[in-house]
C-alpha positions as CSV (number, residue, x, y, z in Angstrom):
1,X,26.0,-47.5,6.4
2,X,27.4,-44.4,5.5
3,X,30.7,-45.0,7.5
4,X,31.2,-47.8,4.6
5,X,31.0,-44.8,2.0
6,X,32.8,-41.9,3.1
7,X,33.4,-40.9,-0.4
8,X,29.4,-40.6,-0.6
9,X,29.4,-38.7,2.5
10,X,31.5,-36.1,1.4
11,X,29.5,-35.8,-2.2
12,X,26.6,-35.2,-0.2
13,X,28.1,-32.7,2.1
14,X,29.2,-30.6,-0.9
15,X,25.7,-30.6,-2.6
16,X,24.3,-29.4,0.9
17,X,26.5,-26.4,1.1
18,X,26.0,-25.8,-2.5
19,X,22.2,-25.9,-2.0
20,X,22.4,-23.5,1.1
21,X,24.7,-21.3,-0.8
22,X,22.0,-20.8,-3.8
23,X,19.1,-20.5,-1.8
24,X,20.8,-18.2,1.0
25,X,18.6,-19.9,3.5
26,X,18.2,-17.4,6.3
27,X,18.8,-19.9,9.0
28,X,22.5,-20.6,8.1
29,X,23.1,-22.3,11.4
30,X,20.7,-25.2,10.2
31,X,22.6,-25.8,7.3
32,X,26.0,-26.0,9.5
33,X,24.0,-28.6,12.0
34,X,22.9,-30.5,9.1
35,X,26.5,-30.8,7.8
36,X,27.9,-31.6,10.9
37,X,25.5,-34.3,11.6
38,X,26.4,-35.6,7.9
39,X,30.2,-35.4,9.1
40,X,29.3,-37.1,12.3
41,X,28.1,-39.9,10.5
42,X,31.6,-40.7,8.7
43,X,33.3,-41.3,12.1
44,X,33.6,-44.8,13.2
45,X,31.8,-46.1,15.9
46,X,33.6,-46.0,19.2
47,X,33.9,-49.3,21.3
48,X,33.7,-49.3,25.0
49,X,37.2,-49.8,25.5
50,X,38.3,-47.1,23.5
51,X,39.1,-43.7,25.6
52,X,36.9,-40.8,25.2
53,X,37.1,-38.6,22.0
54,X,39.1,-35.6,22.3
55,X,37.1,-32.2,21.8
56,X,37.6,-31.5,18.0
57,X,36.4,-28.0,18.6
58,X,33.1,-28.3,16.7
59,X,29.9,-26.7,18.3
60,X,27.0,-28.6,18.9
61,X,23.7,-27.0,18.3
62,X,20.2,-27.9,19.4
63,X,17.6,-27.3,16.8
64,X,15.4,-25.6,19.4
65,X,18.4,-22.8,19.9
66,X,17.9,-21.8,16.2
67,X,17.6,-18.1,15.4
68,X,17.0,-16.3,12.4
69,X,20.1,-14.7,10.4
70,X,19.5,-11.4,12.1
71,X,17.7,-10.7,15.2
72,X,14.3,-9.2,14.6
73,X,14.4,-9.9,11.0
74,X,11.2,-9.6,9.1
75,X,11.0,-9.6,5.2
76,X,10.0,-6.1,3.5
77,X,6.3,-5.7,2.9
78,X,4.8,-6.8,0.0
79,X,2.3,-4.6,-1.8
80,X,-1.4,-6.4,-1.9
81,X,-1.2,-6.3,-5.6
82,X,1.3,-5.3,-8.7
83,X,-1.8,-4.2,-10.6
84,X,-4.0,-1.5,-10.3
85,X,-7.5,-1.9,-8.9
86,X,-9.4,-1.5,-12.1
87,X,-6.5,-4.0,-14.0
88,X,-9.0,-6.6,-15.1
89,X,-11.5,-4.2,-16.7
90,X,-8.6,-2.4,-18.3
91,X,-7.3,-5.8,-19.6
92,X,-10.3,-7.4,-21.0
93,X,-10.9,-4.0,-22.7
94,X,-7.9,-4.0,-24.5
95,X,-8.0,-7.6,-25.4
96,X,-11.3,-6.6,-26.9
97,X,-10.0,-3.9,-28.8
98,X,-7.2,-6.0,-30.3
99,X,-10.2,-8.8,-31.1
100,X,-8.5,-11.3,-28.8
101,X,-5.4,-11.6,-31.3
102,X,-1.9,-11.8,-30.0
103,X,0.0,-9.1,-31.5
104,X,3.2,-10.8,-31.3
105,X,2.5,-14.0,-33.6
106,X,-1.1,-13.5,-34.7
107,X,-2.8,-16.2,-32.8
108,X,-6.4,-15.8,-32.4
109,X,-7.3,-16.7,-28.6
110,X,-10.7,-15.4,-28.4
111,X,-12.6,-18.9,-28.4
112,X,-14.5,-20.7,-26.0
113,X,-11.9,-21.6,-23.4
114,X,-9.1,-19.8,-25.2
115,X,-9.5,-16.4,-23.7
116,X,-7.1,-17.2,-20.7
117,X,-4.6,-17.9,-23.4
118,X,-4.1,-14.0,-24.1
119,X,-2.3,-11.6,-21.9
120,X,-1.9,-8.0,-21.6
121,X,1.9,-7.3,-21.4
122,X,3.3,-3.7,-20.1
123,X,5.9,-2.7,-22.5
124,X,7.9,-0.8,-19.8
125,X,7.5,-3.6,-17.1
126,X,5.5,-1.3,-14.9
127,X,2.4,-2.8,-14.1
128,X,0.7,0.4,-12.6
129,X,1.3,2.1,-16.3
130,X,-1.8,1.5,-18.1
131,X,-1.6,3.8,-20.9
132,X,-2.5,2.2,-24.1
133,X,0.8,3.0,-25.8
134,X,2.4,0.7,-22.9
135,X,0.1,-2.2,-23.5
136,X,0.6,-5.4,-26.1
137,X,-1.7,-8.4,-26.3
138,X,0.4,-11.3,-26.1
139,X,-0.5,-15.3,-26.1
140,X,1.2,-16.8,-23.1
141,X,4.0,-18.0,-25.5
142,X,4.9,-14.6,-26.5
143,X,4.5,-13.1,-23.0
144,X,6.8,-15.9,-21.7
145,X,9.5,-15.0,-24.3
146,X,9.5,-11.3,-23.0
147,X,12.5,-10.2,-20.7
148,X,11.9,-9.9,-17.2
149,X,12.2,-12.7,-14.2
150,X,8.4,-12.8,-14.0
151,X,8.1,-13.7,-17.6
152,X,10.5,-16.7,-17.4
153,X,8.4,-18.2,-14.6
154,X,5.4,-17.5,-16.7
155,X,6.9,-19.4,-19.4
156,X,8.0,-22.4,-16.9
157,X,4.3,-22.6,-15.7
158,X,2.5,-22.3,-19.2
159,X,5.1,-25.4,-20.3
160,X,3.9,-27.8,-17.4
161,X,0.2,-27.0,-17.0
162,X,-0.6,-27.3,-20.9
163,X,-1.2,-23.7,-22.0
164,X,1.9,-23.5,-24.1
165,X,1.0,-26.9,-26.0
166,X,-2.7,-24.9,-26.2
167,X,-1.4,-22.2,-28.4
168,X,0.8,-24.5,-30.4
169,X,-2.4,-26.5,-31.3
170,X,-4.4,-23.0,-32.0
171,X,-1.8,-21.7,-34.3
172,X,-1.6,-25.1,-35.9
173,X,-5.6,-25.4,-36.3
174,X,-5.7,-21.4,-37.8
175,X,-2.9,-22.3,-40.1
176,X,-5.1,-25.1,-41.4
177,X,-8.0,-22.8,-42.2
C-alpha cells in the first residue's frame, strides 16, 4: 500500500527523523532501523524473474543487537527529594501565616478542598532554601506563571486537570461578595 504513495513515505521518514532529533533518543540506532524499514517499503516488490538486487550499502540491524549510545551509560542519580525533609510542615505553616491567600492575586484558597490550590514558591528557585524571605504563597495560576521549567509543566498540568479553572471560579466567586 505504501509503495503507491512514495511522497507519504518520505513525509513519514522526515517526521521520524525530526522526532528522534528532538527527543535525543539514546538508542539512535533504533531510529535508523525504523527509517530503513520505512524506506524499504518504497521499493517495488521483486518478481521471481528479476535478478537479485545489488547491495545498496545499507546495513541491516536486528533489534536484539541494539545497544545504548554509550556502553555502560547510566543516567545520573537523582536525589530522593528536591525538598528538605520538613518541607510539608514549613509549607503549611507559611500558608497558614498568610491566611491561605495568594500573595500574587489575592485569591483565598483556605476553603474546604481549596487548600491544594495554594503553593509555596521559592523566589530564588532553590527548593532547599526555606528562609521566610525566600518564600511566597501563590495560587496554582500565579505559581505556574513563574519562570522556570518546572513551573511551565505545573501550568500545563493545572490546565488539564481542572485546577486552573478552579482558581478562575474562586476569583469570580470572591469578587461577587
